[in-house]
mmCIF file of the protein (N, C-alpha, C, O) and its ligand, coordinates in Angstrom:
data_MODEL
# 
_entry.id   MODEL 
# 
loop_
_entity.id 
_entity.type 
_entity.pdbx_number_of_molecules 
1 polymer     1 
2 non-polymer 1 
# 
_entity_poly.entity_id                      1 
_entity_poly.type                           'polypeptide(L)' 
_entity_poly.nstd_linkage                   no 
_entity_poly.nstd_monomer                   no 
_entity_poly.pdbx_seq_one_letter_code       MTALRRKAVIRGCPMKPLDCKSRCDICNKPRNKGNHTKCSAERQARAQEKGNEQ 
_entity_poly.pdbx_seq_one_letter_code_can   MTALRRKAVIRGCPMKPLDCKSRCDICNKPRNKGNHTKCSAERQARAQEKGNEQ 
_entity_poly.pdbx_strand_id                 A 
# 
loop_
_entity_poly_seq.entity_id 
_entity_poly_seq.num 
_entity_poly_seq.mon_id 
_entity_poly_seq.hetero 
1 1  MET n 
1 2  THR n 
1 3  ALA n 
1 4  LEU n 
1 5  ARG n 
1 6  ARG n 
1 7  LYS n 
1 8  ALA n 
1 9  VAL n 
1 10 ILE n 
1 11 ARG n 
1 12 GLY n 
1 13 CYS n 
1 14 PRO n 
1 15 MET n 
1 16 LYS n 
1 17 PRO n 
1 18 LEU n 
1 19 ASP n 
1 20 CYS n 
1 21 LYS n 
1 22 SER n 
1 23 ARG n 
1 24 CYS n 
1 25 ASP n 
1 26 ILE n 
1 27 CYS n 
1 28 ASN n 
1 29 LYS n 
1 30 PRO n 
1 31 ARG n 
1 32 ASN n 
1 33 LYS n 
1 34 GLY n 
1 35 ASN n 
1 36 HIS n 
1 37 THR n 
1 38 LYS n 
1 39 CYS n 
1 40 SER n 
1 41 ALA n 
1 42 GLU n 
1 43 ARG n 
1 44 GLN n 
1 45 ALA n 
1 46 ARG n 
1 47 ALA n 
1 48 GLN n 
1 49 GLU n 
1 50 LYS n 
1 51 GLY n 
1 52 ASN n 
1 53 GLU n 
1 54 GLN n 
# 
loop_
_struct_asym.id 
_struct_asym.entity_id 
A 1 
B 2 
# 
loop_
_chem_comp.id 
_chem_comp.type 
_chem_comp.mon_nstd_flag 
ALA 'L-peptide linking' y 
ARG 'L-peptide linking' y 
ASN 'L-peptide linking' y 
ASP 'L-peptide linking' y 
CYS 'L-peptide linking' y 
GLN 'L-peptide linking' y 
GLU 'L-peptide linking' y 
GLY 'peptide linking'   y 
HIS 'L-peptide linking' y 
ILE 'L-peptide linking' y 
LEU 'L-peptide linking' y 
LYS 'L-peptide linking' y 
MET 'L-peptide linking' y 
PRO 'L-peptide linking' y 
SER 'L-peptide linking' y 
THR 'L-peptide linking' y 
VAL 'L-peptide linking' y 
ZN  non-polymer         . 
# 
_pdbx_entity_nonpoly.entity_id   2 
_pdbx_entity_nonpoly.name        ? 
_pdbx_entity_nonpoly.comp_id     ZN 
# 
_pdbx_nonpoly_scheme.asym_id         B 
_pdbx_nonpoly_scheme.entity_id       2 
_pdbx_nonpoly_scheme.mon_id          ZN 
_pdbx_nonpoly_scheme.ndb_seq_num     1 
_pdbx_nonpoly_scheme.pdb_seq_num     101 
_pdbx_nonpoly_scheme.auth_seq_num    101 
_pdbx_nonpoly_scheme.pdb_mon_id      ZN 
_pdbx_nonpoly_scheme.auth_mon_id     ZN 
_pdbx_nonpoly_scheme.pdb_strand_id   A 
_pdbx_nonpoly_scheme.pdb_ins_code    . 
# 
loop_
_atom_site.group_PDB 
_atom_site.id 
_atom_site.type_symbol 
_atom_site.label_atom_id 
_atom_site.label_alt_id 
_atom_site.label_comp_id 
_atom_site.label_asym_id 
_atom_site.label_entity_id 
_atom_site.label_seq_id 
_atom_site.pdbx_PDB_ins_code 
_atom_site.Cartn_x 
_atom_site.Cartn_y 
_atom_site.Cartn_z 
_atom_site.occupancy 
_atom_site.B_iso_or_equiv 
_atom_site.pdbx_formal_charge 
_atom_site.auth_seq_id 
_atom_site.auth_comp_id 
_atom_site.auth_asym_id 
_atom_site.auth_atom_id 
_atom_site.pdbx_PDB_model_num 
ATOM   1   N  N  . MET A 1 1  ? 7.853   -23.363 9.710   1.00 0.00 ? 1   MET A N  1 
ATOM   2   C  CA . MET A 1 1  ? 7.001   -23.095 8.546   1.00 0.00 ? 1   MET A CA 1 
ATOM   3   C  C  . MET A 1 1  ? 7.873   -22.833 7.314   1.00 0.00 ? 1   MET A C  1 
ATOM   4   O  O  . MET A 1 1  ? 8.250   -21.693 7.047   1.00 0.00 ? 1   MET A O  1 
ATOM   5   N  N  . THR A 1 2  ? 8.178   -23.857 6.593   1.00 0.00 ? 2   THR A N  1 
ATOM   6   C  CA . THR A 1 2  ? 8.948   -23.662 5.369   1.00 0.00 ? 2   THR A CA 1 
ATOM   7   C  C  . THR A 1 2  ? 8.090   -23.940 4.159   1.00 0.00 ? 2   THR A C  1 
ATOM   8   O  O  . THR A 1 2  ? 8.590   -24.030 3.038   1.00 0.00 ? 2   THR A O  1 
ATOM   9   N  N  . ALA A 1 3  ? 6.820   -24.075 4.380   1.00 0.00 ? 3   ALA A N  1 
ATOM   10  C  CA . ALA A 1 3  ? 5.929   -24.443 3.286   1.00 0.00 ? 3   ALA A CA 1 
ATOM   11  C  C  . ALA A 1 3  ? 5.648   -23.269 2.364   1.00 0.00 ? 3   ALA A C  1 
ATOM   12  O  O  . ALA A 1 3  ? 5.028   -23.440 1.315   1.00 0.00 ? 3   ALA A O  1 
ATOM   13  N  N  . LEU A 1 4  ? 6.091   -22.098 2.737   1.00 0.00 ? 4   LEU A N  1 
ATOM   14  C  CA . LEU A 1 4  ? 5.768   -20.921 1.936   1.00 0.00 ? 4   LEU A CA 1 
ATOM   15  C  C  . LEU A 1 4  ? 6.858   -20.592 0.919   1.00 0.00 ? 4   LEU A C  1 
ATOM   16  O  O  . LEU A 1 4  ? 6.870   -19.511 0.330   1.00 0.00 ? 4   LEU A O  1 
ATOM   17  N  N  . ARG A 1 5  ? 7.766   -21.536 0.727   1.00 0.00 ? 5   ARG A N  1 
ATOM   18  C  CA . ARG A 1 5  ? 8.837   -21.255 -0.240  1.00 0.00 ? 5   ARG A CA 1 
ATOM   19  C  C  . ARG A 1 5  ? 8.294   -21.318 -1.649  1.00 0.00 ? 5   ARG A C  1 
ATOM   20  O  O  . ARG A 1 5  ? 7.799   -22.362 -2.072  1.00 0.00 ? 5   ARG A O  1 
ATOM   21  N  N  . ARG A 1 6  ? 8.373   -20.265 -2.356  1.00 0.00 ? 6   ARG A N  1 
ATOM   22  C  CA . ARG A 1 6  ? 7.936   -20.263 -3.741  1.00 0.00 ? 6   ARG A CA 1 
ATOM   23  C  C  . ARG A 1 6  ? 8.748   -19.237 -4.499  1.00 0.00 ? 6   ARG A C  1 
ATOM   24  O  O  . ARG A 1 6  ? 9.714   -18.674 -3.985  1.00 0.00 ? 6   ARG A O  1 
ATOM   25  N  N  . LYS A 1 7  ? 8.337   -19.008 -5.730  1.00 0.00 ? 7   LYS A N  1 
ATOM   26  C  CA . LYS A 1 7  ? 9.040   -18.021 -6.542  1.00 0.00 ? 7   LYS A CA 1 
ATOM   27  C  C  . LYS A 1 7  ? 9.032   -16.667 -5.844  1.00 0.00 ? 7   LYS A C  1 
ATOM   28  O  O  . LYS A 1 7  ? 8.131   -16.353 -5.066  1.00 0.00 ? 7   LYS A O  1 
ATOM   29  N  N  . ALA A 1 8  ? 10.049  -15.881 -6.140  1.00 0.00 ? 8   ALA A N  1 
ATOM   30  C  CA . ALA A 1 8  ? 10.135  -14.578 -5.500  1.00 0.00 ? 8   ALA A CA 1 
ATOM   31  C  C  . ALA A 1 8  ? 9.108   -13.637 -6.105  1.00 0.00 ? 8   ALA A C  1 
ATOM   32  O  O  . ALA A 1 8  ? 9.334   -13.046 -7.161  1.00 0.00 ? 8   ALA A O  1 
ATOM   33  N  N  . VAL A 1 9  ? 7.999   -13.508 -5.437  1.00 0.00 ? 9   VAL A N  1 
ATOM   34  C  CA . VAL A 1 9  ? 6.988   -12.571 -5.909  1.00 0.00 ? 9   VAL A CA 1 
ATOM   35  C  C  . VAL A 1 9  ? 6.629   -11.656 -4.757  1.00 0.00 ? 9   VAL A C  1 
ATOM   36  O  O  . VAL A 1 9  ? 6.725   -12.034 -3.590  1.00 0.00 ? 9   VAL A O  1 
ATOM   37  N  N  . ILE A 1 10 ? 6.227   -10.485 -5.089  1.00 0.00 ? 10  ILE A N  1 
ATOM   38  C  CA . ILE A 1 10 ? 5.863   -9.529  -4.065  1.00 0.00 ? 10  ILE A CA 1 
ATOM   39  C  C  . ILE A 1 10 ? 4.345   -9.430  -4.025  1.00 0.00 ? 10  ILE A C  1 
ATOM   40  O  O  . ILE A 1 10 ? 3.710   -8.997  -4.987  1.00 0.00 ? 10  ILE A O  1 
ATOM   41  N  N  . ARG A 1 11 ? 3.792   -9.827  -2.932  1.00 0.00 ? 11  ARG A N  1 
ATOM   42  C  CA . ARG A 1 11 ? 2.343   -9.785  -2.754  1.00 0.00 ? 11  ARG A CA 1 
ATOM   43  C  C  . ARG A 1 11 ? 1.621   -10.390 -3.950  1.00 0.00 ? 11  ARG A C  1 
ATOM   44  O  O  . ARG A 1 11 ? 0.638   -9.836  -4.443  1.00 0.00 ? 11  ARG A O  1 
ATOM   45  N  N  . GLY A 1 12 ? 2.120   -11.532 -4.408  1.00 0.00 ? 12  GLY A N  1 
ATOM   46  C  CA . GLY A 1 12 ? 1.419   -12.260 -5.448  1.00 0.00 ? 12  GLY A CA 1 
ATOM   47  C  C  . GLY A 1 12 ? 1.589   -11.674 -6.830  1.00 0.00 ? 12  GLY A C  1 
ATOM   48  O  O  . GLY A 1 12 ? 1.014   -12.190 -7.788  1.00 0.00 ? 12  GLY A O  1 
ATOM   49  N  N  . CYS A 1 13 ? 2.364   -10.605 -6.963  1.00 0.00 ? 13  CYS A N  1 
ATOM   50  C  CA . CYS A 1 13 ? 2.559   -10.010 -8.278  1.00 0.00 ? 13  CYS A CA 1 
ATOM   51  C  C  . CYS A 1 13 ? 3.962   -10.309 -8.774  1.00 0.00 ? 13  CYS A C  1 
ATOM   52  O  O  . CYS A 1 13 ? 4.917   -10.225 -8.002  1.00 0.00 ? 13  CYS A O  1 
ATOM   53  N  N  . PRO A 1 14 ? 4.103   -10.649 -10.014 1.00 0.00 ? 14  PRO A N  1 
ATOM   54  C  CA . PRO A 1 14 ? 5.446   -10.809 -10.579 1.00 0.00 ? 14  PRO A CA 1 
ATOM   55  C  C  . PRO A 1 14 ? 6.203   -9.498  -10.503 1.00 0.00 ? 14  PRO A C  1 
ATOM   56  O  O  . PRO A 1 14 ? 5.616   -8.419  -10.414 1.00 0.00 ? 14  PRO A O  1 
ATOM   57  N  N  . MET A 1 15 ? 7.519   -9.619  -10.541 1.00 0.00 ? 15  MET A N  1 
ATOM   58  C  CA . MET A 1 15 ? 8.322   -8.407  -10.415 1.00 0.00 ? 15  MET A CA 1 
ATOM   59  C  C  . MET A 1 15 ? 7.971   -7.428  -11.527 1.00 0.00 ? 15  MET A C  1 
ATOM   60  O  O  . MET A 1 15 ? 8.010   -7.771  -12.708 1.00 0.00 ? 15  MET A O  1 
ATOM   61  N  N  . LYS A 1 16 ? 7.642   -6.254  -11.148 1.00 0.00 ? 16  LYS A N  1 
ATOM   62  C  CA . LYS A 1 16 ? 7.400   -5.220  -12.146 1.00 0.00 ? 16  LYS A CA 1 
ATOM   63  C  C  . LYS A 1 16 ? 7.882   -3.893  -11.610 1.00 0.00 ? 16  LYS A C  1 
ATOM   64  O  O  . LYS A 1 16 ? 8.106   -3.746  -10.408 1.00 0.00 ? 16  LYS A O  1 
ATOM   65  N  N  . PRO A 1 17 ? 8.040   -2.936  -12.485 1.00 0.00 ? 17  PRO A N  1 
ATOM   66  C  CA . PRO A 1 17 ? 8.575   -1.646  -12.049 1.00 0.00 ? 17  PRO A CA 1 
ATOM   67  C  C  . PRO A 1 17 ? 7.729   -1.041  -10.938 1.00 0.00 ? 17  PRO A C  1 
ATOM   68  O  O  . PRO A 1 17 ? 6.516   -1.243  -10.877 1.00 0.00 ? 17  PRO A O  1 
ATOM   69  N  N  . LEU A 1 18 ? 8.378   -0.314  -10.083 1.00 0.00 ? 18  LEU A N  1 
ATOM   70  C  CA . LEU A 1 18 ? 7.649   0.333   -9.002  1.00 0.00 ? 18  LEU A CA 1 
ATOM   71  C  C  . LEU A 1 18 ? 6.662   1.329   -9.591  1.00 0.00 ? 18  LEU A C  1 
ATOM   72  O  O  . LEU A 1 18 ? 7.006   2.156   -10.436 1.00 0.00 ? 18  LEU A O  1 
ATOM   73  N  N  . ASP A 1 19 ? 5.472   1.228   -9.137  1.00 0.00 ? 19  ASP A N  1 
ATOM   74  C  CA . ASP A 1 19 ? 4.501   2.234   -9.572  1.00 0.00 ? 19  ASP A CA 1 
ATOM   75  C  C  . ASP A 1 19 ? 3.978   2.954   -8.336  1.00 0.00 ? 19  ASP A C  1 
ATOM   76  O  O  . ASP A 1 19 ? 4.472   2.750   -7.227  1.00 0.00 ? 19  ASP A O  1 
ATOM   77  N  N  . CYS A 1 20 ? 3.001   3.774   -8.536  1.00 0.00 ? 20  CYS A N  1 
ATOM   78  C  CA . CYS A 1 20 ? 2.539   4.599   -7.434  1.00 0.00 ? 20  CYS A CA 1 
ATOM   79  C  C  . CYS A 1 20 ? 1.982   3.759   -6.294  1.00 0.00 ? 20  CYS A C  1 
ATOM   80  O  O  . CYS A 1 20 ? 1.895   4.225   -5.158  1.00 0.00 ? 20  CYS A O  1 
ATOM   81  N  N  . LYS A 1 21 ? 1.603   2.515   -6.598  1.00 0.00 ? 21  LYS A N  1 
ATOM   82  C  CA . LYS A 1 21 ? 0.994   1.707   -5.556  1.00 0.00 ? 21  LYS A CA 1 
ATOM   83  C  C  . LYS A 1 21 ? 2.015   1.218   -4.549  1.00 0.00 ? 21  LYS A C  1 
ATOM   84  O  O  . LYS A 1 21 ? 1.649   0.823   -3.442  1.00 0.00 ? 21  LYS A O  1 
ATOM   85  N  N  . SER A 1 22 ? 3.282   1.237   -4.911  1.00 0.00 ? 22  SER A N  1 
ATOM   86  C  CA . SER A 1 22 ? 4.296   0.790   -3.968  1.00 0.00 ? 22  SER A CA 1 
ATOM   87  C  C  . SER A 1 22 ? 4.706   1.925   -3.046  1.00 0.00 ? 22  SER A C  1 
ATOM   88  O  O  . SER A 1 22 ? 5.496   1.740   -2.120  1.00 0.00 ? 22  SER A O  1 
ATOM   89  N  N  . ARG A 1 23 ? 4.176   3.060   -3.307  1.00 0.00 ? 23  ARG A N  1 
ATOM   90  C  CA . ARG A 1 23 ? 4.511   4.240   -2.514  1.00 0.00 ? 23  ARG A CA 1 
ATOM   91  C  C  . ARG A 1 23 ? 3.249   4.742   -1.839  1.00 0.00 ? 23  ARG A C  1 
ATOM   92  O  O  . ARG A 1 23 ? 2.174   4.788   -2.438  1.00 0.00 ? 23  ARG A O  1 
ATOM   93  N  N  . CYS A 1 24 ? 3.400   5.108   -0.605  1.00 0.00 ? 24  CYS A N  1 
ATOM   94  C  CA . CYS A 1 24 ? 2.249   5.589   0.136   1.00 0.00 ? 24  CYS A CA 1 
ATOM   95  C  C  . CYS A 1 24 ? 1.823   6.941   -0.418  1.00 0.00 ? 24  CYS A C  1 
ATOM   96  O  O  . CYS A 1 24 ? 2.636   7.861   -0.509  1.00 0.00 ? 24  CYS A O  1 
ATOM   97  N  N  . ASP A 1 25 ? 0.572   7.064   -0.782  1.00 0.00 ? 25  ASP A N  1 
ATOM   98  C  CA . ASP A 1 25 ? 0.128   8.334   -1.355  1.00 0.00 ? 25  ASP A CA 1 
ATOM   99  C  C  . ASP A 1 25 ? -0.173  9.356   -0.265  1.00 0.00 ? 25  ASP A C  1 
ATOM   100 O  O  . ASP A 1 25 ? -0.502  10.503  -0.566  1.00 0.00 ? 25  ASP A O  1 
ATOM   101 N  N  . ILE A 1 26 ? -0.064  8.957   0.974   1.00 0.00 ? 26  ILE A N  1 
ATOM   102 C  CA . ILE A 1 26 ? -0.305  9.901   2.063   1.00 0.00 ? 26  ILE A CA 1 
ATOM   103 C  C  . ILE A 1 26 ? 1.005   10.507  2.531   1.00 0.00 ? 26  ILE A C  1 
ATOM   104 O  O  . ILE A 1 26 ? 1.136   11.730  2.585   1.00 0.00 ? 26  ILE A O  1 
ATOM   105 N  N  . CYS A 1 27 ? 1.967   9.677   2.868   1.00 0.00 ? 27  CYS A N  1 
ATOM   106 C  CA . CYS A 1 27 ? 3.231   10.208  3.387   1.00 0.00 ? 27  CYS A CA 1 
ATOM   107 C  C  . CYS A 1 27 ? 4.346   10.105  2.353   1.00 0.00 ? 27  CYS A C  1 
ATOM   108 O  O  . CYS A 1 27 ? 5.474   10.520  2.619   1.00 0.00 ? 27  CYS A O  1 
ATOM   109 N  N  . ASN A 1 28 ? 4.047   9.558   1.178   1.00 0.00 ? 28  ASN A N  1 
ATOM   110 C  CA . ASN A 1 28 ? 5.021   9.494   0.087   1.00 0.00 ? 28  ASN A CA 1 
ATOM   111 C  C  . ASN A 1 28 ? 6.261   8.674   0.425   1.00 0.00 ? 28  ASN A C  1 
ATOM   112 O  O  . ASN A 1 28 ? 7.331   8.894   -0.143  1.00 0.00 ? 28  ASN A O  1 
ATOM   113 N  N  . LYS A 1 29 ? 6.117   7.744   1.334   1.00 0.00 ? 29  LYS A N  1 
ATOM   114 C  CA . LYS A 1 29 ? 7.231   6.854   1.635   1.00 0.00 ? 29  LYS A CA 1 
ATOM   115 C  C  . LYS A 1 29 ? 6.894   5.479   1.100   1.00 0.00 ? 29  LYS A C  1 
ATOM   116 O  O  . LYS A 1 29 ? 5.722   5.143   0.931   1.00 0.00 ? 29  LYS A O  1 
ATOM   117 N  N  . PRO A 1 30 ? 7.917   4.680   0.833   1.00 0.00 ? 30  PRO A N  1 
ATOM   118 C  CA . PRO A 1 30 ? 7.640   3.330   0.353   1.00 0.00 ? 30  PRO A CA 1 
ATOM   119 C  C  . PRO A 1 30 ? 6.759   2.590   1.347   1.00 0.00 ? 30  PRO A C  1 
ATOM   120 O  O  . PRO A 1 30 ? 6.959   2.664   2.559   1.00 0.00 ? 30  PRO A O  1 
ATOM   121 N  N  . ARG A 1 31 ? 5.800   1.888   0.816   1.00 0.00 ? 31  ARG A N  1 
ATOM   122 C  CA . ARG A 1 31 ? 4.852   1.225   1.685   1.00 0.00 ? 31  ARG A CA 1 
ATOM   123 C  C  . ARG A 1 31 ? 5.483   0.100   2.481   1.00 0.00 ? 31  ARG A C  1 
ATOM   124 O  O  . ARG A 1 31 ? 4.977   -0.277  3.538   1.00 0.00 ? 31  ARG A O  1 
ATOM   125 N  N  . ASN A 1 32 ? 6.578   -0.436  1.985   1.00 0.00 ? 32  ASN A N  1 
ATOM   126 C  CA . ASN A 1 32 ? 7.191   -1.540  2.720   1.00 0.00 ? 32  ASN A CA 1 
ATOM   127 C  C  . ASN A 1 32 ? 8.108   -1.023  3.813   1.00 0.00 ? 32  ASN A C  1 
ATOM   128 O  O  . ASN A 1 32 ? 8.804   -1.801  4.466   1.00 0.00 ? 32  ASN A O  1 
ATOM   129 N  N  . LYS A 1 33 ? 8.109   0.268   4.012   1.00 0.00 ? 33  LYS A N  1 
ATOM   130 C  CA . LYS A 1 33 ? 8.929   0.848   5.080   1.00 0.00 ? 33  LYS A CA 1 
ATOM   131 C  C  . LYS A 1 33 ? 8.037   1.664   5.991   1.00 0.00 ? 33  LYS A C  1 
ATOM   132 O  O  . LYS A 1 33 ? 7.137   2.375   5.545   1.00 0.00 ? 33  LYS A O  1 
ATOM   133 N  N  . GLY A 1 34 ? 8.304   1.545   7.252   1.00 0.00 ? 34  GLY A N  1 
ATOM   134 C  CA . GLY A 1 34 ? 7.583   2.368   8.205   1.00 0.00 ? 34  GLY A CA 1 
ATOM   135 C  C  . GLY A 1 34 ? 6.183   1.856   8.478   1.00 0.00 ? 34  GLY A C  1 
ATOM   136 O  O  . GLY A 1 34 ? 5.776   0.797   7.999   1.00 0.00 ? 34  GLY A O  1 
ATOM   137 N  N  . ASN A 1 35 ? 5.479   2.618   9.242   1.00 0.00 ? 35  ASN A N  1 
ATOM   138 C  CA . ASN A 1 35 ? 4.146   2.230   9.666   1.00 0.00 ? 35  ASN A CA 1 
ATOM   139 C  C  . ASN A 1 35 ? 3.126   3.118   8.957   1.00 0.00 ? 35  ASN A C  1 
ATOM   140 O  O  . ASN A 1 35 ? 3.157   4.343   9.073   1.00 0.00 ? 35  ASN A O  1 
ATOM   141 N  N  . HIS A 1 36 ? 2.246   2.489   8.240   1.00 0.00 ? 36  HIS A N  1 
ATOM   142 C  CA . HIS A 1 36 ? 1.278   3.265   7.475   1.00 0.00 ? 36  HIS A CA 1 
ATOM   143 C  C  . HIS A 1 36 ? -0.146  3.024   7.962   1.00 0.00 ? 36  HIS A C  1 
ATOM   144 O  O  . HIS A 1 36 ? -1.121  3.181   7.227   1.00 0.00 ? 36  HIS A O  1 
ATOM   145 N  N  . THR A 1 37 ? -0.222  2.639   9.227   1.00 0.00 ? 37  THR A N  1 
ATOM   146 C  CA . THR A 1 37 ? -1.565  2.421   9.775   1.00 0.00 ? 37  THR A CA 1 
ATOM   147 C  C  . THR A 1 37 ? -2.362  3.714   9.735   1.00 0.00 ? 37  THR A C  1 
ATOM   148 O  O  . THR A 1 37 ? -3.525  3.736   9.333   1.00 0.00 ? 37  THR A O  1 
ATOM   149 N  N  . LYS A 1 38 ? -1.711  4.792   10.161  1.00 0.00 ? 38  LYS A N  1 
ATOM   150 C  CA . LYS A 1 38 ? -2.401  6.087   10.146  1.00 0.00 ? 38  LYS A CA 1 
ATOM   151 C  C  . LYS A 1 38 ? -2.699  6.509   8.720   1.00 0.00 ? 38  LYS A C  1 
ATOM   152 O  O  . LYS A 1 38 ? -3.735  7.109   8.434   1.00 0.00 ? 38  LYS A O  1 
ATOM   153 N  N  . CYS A 1 39 ? -1.776  6.187   7.834   1.00 0.00 ? 39  CYS A N  1 
ATOM   154 C  CA . CYS A 1 39 ? -1.953  6.578   6.445   1.00 0.00 ? 39  CYS A CA 1 
ATOM   155 C  C  . CYS A 1 39 ? -3.200  5.929   5.860   1.00 0.00 ? 39  CYS A C  1 
ATOM   156 O  O  . CYS A 1 39 ? -3.974  6.572   5.152   1.00 0.00 ? 39  CYS A O  1 
ATOM   157 N  N  . SER A 1 40 ? -3.385  4.649   6.164   1.00 0.00 ? 40  SER A N  1 
ATOM   158 C  CA . SER A 1 40 ? -4.553  3.992   5.586   1.00 0.00 ? 40  SER A CA 1 
ATOM   159 C  C  . SER A 1 40 ? -5.824  4.571   6.197   1.00 0.00 ? 40  SER A C  1 
ATOM   160 O  O  . SER A 1 40 ? -6.853  4.678   5.529   1.00 0.00 ? 40  SER A O  1 
ATOM   161 N  N  . ALA A 1 41 ? -5.744  4.940   7.469   1.00 0.00 ? 41  ALA A N  1 
ATOM   162 C  CA . ALA A 1 41 ? -6.904  5.586   8.090   1.00 0.00 ? 41  ALA A CA 1 
ATOM   163 C  C  . ALA A 1 41 ? -7.158  6.929   7.408   1.00 0.00 ? 41  ALA A C  1 
ATOM   164 O  O  . ALA A 1 41 ? -8.297  7.287   7.111   1.00 0.00 ? 41  ALA A O  1 
ATOM   165 N  N  . GLU A 1 42 ? -6.084  7.653   7.169   1.00 0.00 ? 42  GLU A N  1 
ATOM   166 C  CA . GLU A 1 42 ? -6.201  8.953   6.504   1.00 0.00 ? 42  GLU A CA 1 
ATOM   167 C  C  . GLU A 1 42 ? -6.771  8.770   5.103   1.00 0.00 ? 42  GLU A C  1 
ATOM   168 O  O  . GLU A 1 42 ? -7.609  9.548   4.648   1.00 0.00 ? 42  GLU A O  1 
ATOM   169 N  N  . ARG A 1 43 ? -6.299  7.726   4.431   1.00 0.00 ? 43  ARG A N  1 
ATOM   170 C  CA . ARG A 1 43 ? -6.780  7.494   3.077   1.00 0.00 ? 43  ARG A CA 1 
ATOM   171 C  C  . ARG A 1 43 ? -8.282  7.235   3.108   1.00 0.00 ? 43  ARG A C  1 
ATOM   172 O  O  . ARG A 1 43 ? -9.034  7.741   2.275   1.00 0.00 ? 43  ARG A O  1 
ATOM   173 N  N  . GLN A 1 44 ? -8.697  6.444   4.076   1.00 0.00 ? 44  GLN A N  1 
ATOM   174 C  CA . GLN A 1 44 ? -10.127 6.148   4.175   1.00 0.00 ? 44  GLN A CA 1 
ATOM   175 C  C  . GLN A 1 44 ? -10.907 7.416   4.459   1.00 0.00 ? 44  GLN A C  1 
ATOM   176 O  O  . GLN A 1 44 ? -11.970 7.649   3.883   1.00 0.00 ? 44  GLN A O  1 
ATOM   177 N  N  . ALA A 1 45 ? -10.366 8.240   5.360   1.00 0.00 ? 45  ALA A N  1 
ATOM   178 C  CA . ALA A 1 45 ? -11.048 9.489   5.692   1.00 0.00 ? 45  ALA A CA 1 
ATOM   179 C  C  . ALA A 1 45 ? -11.190 10.352  4.447   1.00 0.00 ? 45  ALA A C  1 
ATOM   180 O  O  . ALA A 1 45 ? -12.238 10.947  4.197   1.00 0.00 ? 45  ALA A O  1 
ATOM   181 N  N  . ARG A 1 46 ? -10.103 10.407  3.667   1.00 0.00 ? 46  ARG A N  1 
ATOM   182 C  CA . ARG A 1 46 ? -10.166 11.220  2.443   1.00 0.00 ? 46  ARG A CA 1 
ATOM   183 C  C  . ARG A 1 46 ? -11.195 10.668  1.476   1.00 0.00 ? 46  ARG A C  1 
ATOM   184 O  O  . ARG A 1 46 ? -11.940 11.417  0.844   1.00 0.00 ? 46  ARG A O  1 
ATOM   185 N  N  . ALA A 1 47 ? -11.227 9.355   1.369   1.00 0.00 ? 47  ALA A N  1 
ATOM   186 C  CA . ALA A 1 47 ? -12.182 8.744   0.457   1.00 0.00 ? 47  ALA A CA 1 
ATOM   187 C  C  . ALA A 1 47 ? -13.594 9.063   0.896   1.00 0.00 ? 47  ALA A C  1 
ATOM   188 O  O  . ALA A 1 47 ? -14.479 9.313   0.078   1.00 0.00 ? 47  ALA A O  1 
ATOM   189 N  N  . GLN A 1 48 ? -13.786 9.048   2.194   1.00 0.00 ? 48  GLN A N  1 
ATOM   190 C  CA . GLN A 1 48 ? -15.127 9.369   2.698   1.00 0.00 ? 48  GLN A CA 1 
ATOM   191 C  C  . GLN A 1 48 ? -15.458 10.827  2.417   1.00 0.00 ? 48  GLN A C  1 
ATOM   192 O  O  . GLN A 1 48 ? -16.569 11.156  2.002   1.00 0.00 ? 48  GLN A O  1 
ATOM   193 N  N  . GLU A 1 49 ? -14.482 11.692  2.647   1.00 0.00 ? 49  GLU A N  1 
ATOM   194 C  CA . GLU A 1 49 ? -14.715 13.097  2.364   1.00 0.00 ? 49  GLU A CA 1 
ATOM   195 C  C  . GLU A 1 49 ? -15.149 13.290  0.923   1.00 0.00 ? 49  GLU A C  1 
ATOM   196 O  O  . GLU A 1 49 ? -16.081 14.034  0.617   1.00 0.00 ? 49  GLU A O  1 
ATOM   197 N  N  . LYS A 1 50 ? -14.431 12.587  0.044   1.00 0.00 ? 50  LYS A N  1 
ATOM   198 C  CA . LYS A 1 50 ? -14.784 12.697  -1.378  1.00 0.00 ? 50  LYS A CA 1 
ATOM   199 C  C  . LYS A 1 50 ? -16.209 12.255  -1.599  1.00 0.00 ? 50  LYS A C  1 
ATOM   200 O  O  . LYS A 1 50 ? -16.975 12.884  -2.329  1.00 0.00 ? 50  LYS A O  1 
ATOM   201 N  N  . GLY A 1 51 ? -16.551 11.145  -0.943  1.00 0.00 ? 51  GLY A N  1 
ATOM   202 C  CA . GLY A 1 51 ? -17.892 10.586  -1.141  1.00 0.00 ? 51  GLY A CA 1 
ATOM   203 C  C  . GLY A 1 51 ? -18.965 11.480  -0.564  1.00 0.00 ? 51  GLY A C  1 
ATOM   204 O  O  . GLY A 1 51 ? -20.092 11.517  -1.058  1.00 0.00 ? 51  GLY A O  1 
ATOM   205 N  N  . ASN A 1 52 ? -18.608 12.202  0.488   1.00 0.00 ? 52  ASN A N  1 
ATOM   206 C  CA . ASN A 1 52 ? -19.616 13.017  1.154   1.00 0.00 ? 52  ASN A CA 1 
ATOM   207 C  C  . ASN A 1 52 ? -19.484 14.493  0.827   1.00 0.00 ? 52  ASN A C  1 
ATOM   208 O  O  . ASN A 1 52 ? -19.837 15.356  1.631   1.00 0.00 ? 52  ASN A O  1 
ATOM   209 N  N  . GLU A 1 53 ? -18.981 14.768  -0.343  1.00 0.00 ? 53  GLU A N  1 
ATOM   210 C  CA . GLU A 1 53 ? -18.811 16.166  -0.704  1.00 0.00 ? 53  GLU A CA 1 
ATOM   211 C  C  . GLU A 1 53 ? -20.129 16.904  -0.647  1.00 0.00 ? 53  GLU A C  1 
ATOM   212 O  O  . GLU A 1 53 ? -21.155 16.412  -1.117  1.00 0.00 ? 53  GLU A O  1 
ATOM   213 N  N  . GLN A 1 54 ? -20.090 18.088  -0.067  1.00 0.00 ? 54  GLN A N  1 
ATOM   214 C  CA . GLN A 1 54 ? -21.346 18.821  0.059   1.00 0.00 ? 54  GLN A CA 1 
ATOM   215 C  C  . GLN A 1 54 ? -21.296 20.137  -0.700  1.00 0.00 ? 54  GLN A C  1 
ATOM   216 O  O  . GLN A 1 54 ? -22.273 20.885  -0.702  1.00 0.00 ? 54  GLN A O  1 
HETATM 217 ZN ZN . ZN  B 2 .  ? 2.267   6.212   4.685   1.00 0.00 2 101 ZN  A ZN 1 
# 
């Protein structure tokens, strides 16, 4: 599979300064490092908590 050779872009975005989106807001580690499966679950849980505030 060499058909994916294109300009060096990260997830379809041109190179730009690192912003908060490149960093996991749950564990504060770069998203391209480590496993953030739990983090995304945690993020969803938090979002739900926010939505279901009582
Ligand atoms: Zn994380």
